Steps between C-alpha positions, in 0.01 A plus 500: 500500500724419203757299699247214541380506140574228250771726353697519825840343552475285813879474519512876571265464797680433828385413851296617678287525184555130437582206732848476648686186612397547864130492405549201271683312777204556735258366240733208423508403867126527559398318181762228552362427847155433350613326182262242356422369153172685474609838640307781328650849488353825368717791394334839481670642193767335288814547712767286328700448820202336671428285197858376473525435874184289499625305199834446674310367804305257281160665543285378212176694553585867447225750418580851381237771541546808281291733285743508210596214269765729350659558840488126577678427172758775559577379854528144368805608297680571829451144626788259557275193482222402263230312688124460476297776661134596493440861402178654635429822316297773664463728796578328831170618647319313221718189460591404857142411604519202261761329721335463841730322752718381212855628563762393751692823437431836344814697411493872446762767451373857538167407342278672756619826344309398186171476691298815555476597868122460486548132405784406739271338759327293230839409350631366831176313565537333159857399585373346822226315310728345237736356762453143616447461877877489559577738214757779523503845341852635444514862395730799497376851561713809512428719798653807649477477877669836546209684338494721196830612353512862391591606149792693652634181666470306175670776301782527756566126493489447124682814388806363678486149349630390161240420236520128435269199487513447875418858599225528237336181633541620858342835408210321332 
């Protein structure tokens, strides 16, 4: 999907395709309650909002897991802060096993959608294995509890809306 490529413009991507203030406030609260000097946090992907929030909270041990160095560098240009991070390049299924019981938190934003359905169980087992005994996994998944939406319903809704950044992101 081109929107997540290294050529994409993150500033054109809006929630729910990126973290909103409500989500960041939840993470801020949970991490602040467990704050210590040696807190270790993994981020699945390179989400700049998570990285800046952790820096703002004084977290010093931040690990970023992503396949693409180019995407990591591109997302770094959207950062407010410039702090030390450890970049772990590779597929999560291959890199996470190297961090058994290591992390106090694993942060994720829509990353399960990047894992093939046949590997979802393994992916979640790996998340469980990298967490310390009191570790916390914070994730966001988009779901549709009302069931499938028909093409006719989608067409009816969006043919009546103006074409702008908000409606395009909502449609996506």
